[in-house]
LUMDRENDO-865422 format. One record per residue: residue in one letter; x, y, z of N, C-alpha, C, O in turn; residue number from 0. Coordinates in steps of 0.2 Angstrom, whole numbers, plus 2048, in hexadecimal, padded with zeros to 3 digits. Layout:
BEGIN
[A,[X,Y,Z],[X,Y,Z],[X,Y,Z],[X,Y,Z],NUM]
...
//
This chain:
BEGIN
[M,[D88,850,2CB],[D8D,84C,2CF],[D8D,846,2CB],[D89,842,2CA],0]
[L,[D94,843,2CA],[D95,83D,2C8],[D95,838,2CD],[D97,839,2D3],1]
[K,[D93,832,2CB],[D92,82C,2D0],[D95,826,2CD],[D93,824,2C7],2]
[A,[D9A,822,2D0],[D9D,81C,2CE],[D99,816,2D1],[D98,817,2D7],3]
[V,[D98,811,2CD],[D96,80B,2D0],[D9A,805,2CD],[D9C,805,2C7],4]
[V,[D9C,800,2D2],[DA0,7FB,2D0],[D9C,7F5,2CF],[D98,7F3,2D4],5]
[N,[D9C,7F1,2CA],[D98,7EB,2C9],[D9D,7E5,2CC],[DA2,7E3,2C8],6]
[W,[D9C,7E3,2D2],[DA0,7DE,2D5],[DA0,7D7,2D1],[DA5,7D3,2D2],7]
[D,[D9B,7D6,2CE],[D9B,7CF,2CA],[DA0,7D0,2C4],[DA2,7CA,2C2],8]
[L,[DA1,7D6,2C1],[DA6,7D6,2BC],[DAD,7D8,2BE],[DB2,7D6,2BB],9]
[C,[DAE,7DC,2C4],[DB4,7DE,2C7],[DB9,7D8,2C8],[DB8,7D3,2CB],10]
[E,[DBF,7D9,2C5],[DC4,7D4,2C6],[DCA,7D6,2CA],[DCF,7D3,2CB],11]
[G,[DC9,7DD,2CD],[DCE,7DF,2D1],[DD5,7E1,2CE],[DDA,7E0,2D2],12]
[C,[DD5,7E3,2C8],[DDB,7E5,2C5],[DDE,7EB,2C8],[DE4,7EC,2C8],13]
[G,[DDA,7F0,2CB],[DDD,7F6,2CF],[DDE,7FC,2CB],[DE0,801,2CD],14]
[S,[DDC,7FC,2C4],[DDD,802,2C0],[DD9,807,2C2],[DDC,80D,2C2],15]
[C,[DD3,806,2C5],[DCF,80C,2C7],[DD2,80F,2CD],[DD2,815,2CE],16]
[A,[DD5,80B,2D2],[DD8,80E,2D8],[DDE,812,2D6],[DE0,816,2DA],17]
[D,[DE2,810,2D1],[DE8,813,2CF],[DE6,81A,2CC],[DEA,81F,2CD],18]
[V,[DE1,81A,2C8],[DDF,821,2C5],[DDB,825,2CA],[DDC,82B,2CA],19]
[C,[DD7,822,2CE],[DD3,826,2D2],[DD3,824,2DA],[DCE,821,2DC],20]
[P,[DD8,824,2DD],[DD9,821,2E4],[DD4,824,2E9],[DD3,821,2EE],21]
[E,[DD2,82A,2E8],[DCE,82D,2ED],[DC7,82B,2EC],[DC3,82C,2F1],22]
[V,[DC5,827,2E7],[DBE,824,2E6],[DBE,81D,2E6],[DBA,81A,2E9],23]
[F,[DC3,819,2E4],[DC4,812,2E3],[DC9,80F,2E8],[DCE,812,2E8],24]
[E,[DC8,809,2EA],[DCD,805,2EE],[DCC,7FE,2ED],[DC6,7FC,2EC],25]
[L,[DD1,7FA,2EC],[DD1,7F3,2EC],[DD1,7F0,2F3],[DD5,7F2,2F7],26]
[R,[DCD,7EC,2F5],[DCC,7E9,2FB],[DCF,7E2,2FB],[DD0,7DF,2F6],27]
[D,[DCF,7DE,301],[DD2,7D8,302],[DCE,7D3,2FD],[DD1,7CD,2FC],28]
[D,[DC8,7D4,2FC],[DC4,7CF,2F8],[DC6,7D0,2F0],[DC3,7CC,2EC],29]
[G,[DCA,7D4,2EF],[DCC,7D5,2E8],[DC7,7D9,2E3],[DC8,7D9,2DD],30]
[K,[DC3,7DD,2E7],[DBE,7E1,2E3],[DBF,7E8,2E4],[DC2,7EA,2EA],31]
[A,[DBD,7EC,2E0],[DBE,7F3,2E0],[DB7,7F6,2E4],[DB2,7F4,2E3],32]
[Y,[DB9,7FB,2E9],[DB3,7FE,2EC],[DB3,805,2EC],[DB9,808,2EA],33]
[I,[DAE,808,2ED],[DAD,810,2EC],[DAE,812,2F3],[DAB,810,2F8],34]
[L,[DB3,817,2F4],[DB5,81A,2FA],[DB1,820,2FB],[DAE,821,301],35]
[A,[DB0,824,2F6],[DAD,82B,2F7],[DAA,82D,2F0],[DAD,82F,2EC],36]
[E,[DA3,82C,2EF],[DA0,82E,2E9],[DA1,835,2E8],[DA1,837,2E2],37]
[D,[DA1,839,2ED],[DA1,840,2EC],[DA8,843,2E9],[DA8,849,2E7],38]
[K,[DAD,83E,2E9],[DB3,840,2E6],[DB4,83F,2DF],[DB9,841,2DB],39]
[C,[DAF,83C,2DC],[DAF,83B,2D4],[DB0,841,2D0],[DB2,841,2CB],40]
[D,[DAD,847,2D3],[DAE,84D,2CF],[DB5,850,2D0],[DB7,854,2CC],41]
[T,[DB9,84D,2D4],[DC0,850,2D5],[DC5,84C,2D2],[DCB,84E,2D2],42]
[C,[DC4,846,2D0],[DC8,841,2CD],[DC5,83F,2C6],[DBF,841,2C5],43]
[D,[DC9,83B,2C3],[DC6,839,2BC],[DC3,832,2BC],[DC6,82D,2BA],44]
[C,[DBD,832,2BF],[DB9,82B,2C0],[DB7,829,2B9],[DB7,823,2B8],45]
[R,[DB6,82D,2B4],[DB5,82B,2AD],[DBB,827,2AA],[DBA,822,2A7],46]
[E,[DC1,829,2AC],[DC7,826,2A9],[DC7,81F,2AD],[DC9,81A,2AA],47]
[A,[DC6,81F,2B3],[DC6,819,2B7],[DC1,814,2B4],[DC3,80E,2B3],48]
[A,[DBB,816,2B2],[DB7,811,2AF],[DB9,80F,2A8],[DB8,809,2A6],49]
[D,[DBC,814,2A4],[DBE,812,29E],[DC4,80D,29D],[DC4,809,299],50]
[I,[DC8,80E,2A2],[DCE,809,2A2],[DCD,802,2A5],[DD1,7FE,2A5],51]
[C,[DC7,802,2A9],[DC5,7FB,2AC],[DC5,7F6,2A6],[DC1,7F6,2A2],52]
[P,[DC9,7F1,2A7],[DC9,7EC,2A1],[DC3,7E7,2A0],[DC2,7E4,29B],53]
[V,[DBF,7E7,2A6],[DB9,7E3,2A5],[DB2,7E8,2A5],[DAD,7E5,2A6],54]
[Q,[DB3,7EE,2A5],[DAE,7F3,2A5],[DA9,7F2,2AB],[DA3,7F2,2AA],55]
[A,[DAC,7F1,2B1],[DA9,7F0,2B7],[DA6,7F7,2BA],[DA3,7F6,2BF],56]
[I,[DA8,7FC,2B8],[DA7,803,2BB],[DA2,807,2B6],[DA4,807,2B0],57]
[T,[D9D,809,2B9],[D99,80E,2B5],[D98,814,2B9],[D98,815,2BF],58]
[I,[D98,819,2B5],[D97,820,2B7],[D91,823,2B5],[D8F,823,2AF],59]
[T,[D8D,826,2BA],[D87,829,2B9],[D87,831,2BB],[D8B,832,2C0],60]
[E,[D83,835,2B9],[D82,83C,2BB],[D7C,83C,2BF],[D76,83A,2BD],61]
[E,[D7C,83F,2C5],[D76,841,2C9],[D75,848,2C9],[D70,84A,2CD],62]
//
């Protein structure tokens, strides 16, 4: 199972992760990306969301 983690110290809230994988990521009022459902990482492209993050704030691990 893939697991996404957002480093909030790096996150700038650009929203690209939520655009690519809205069932896993959402931007909140504080301007940071949050994980909605880790178990959905296998059904959308979390790796693409991590790859397009301009500040590399998302890491993907396999469990």
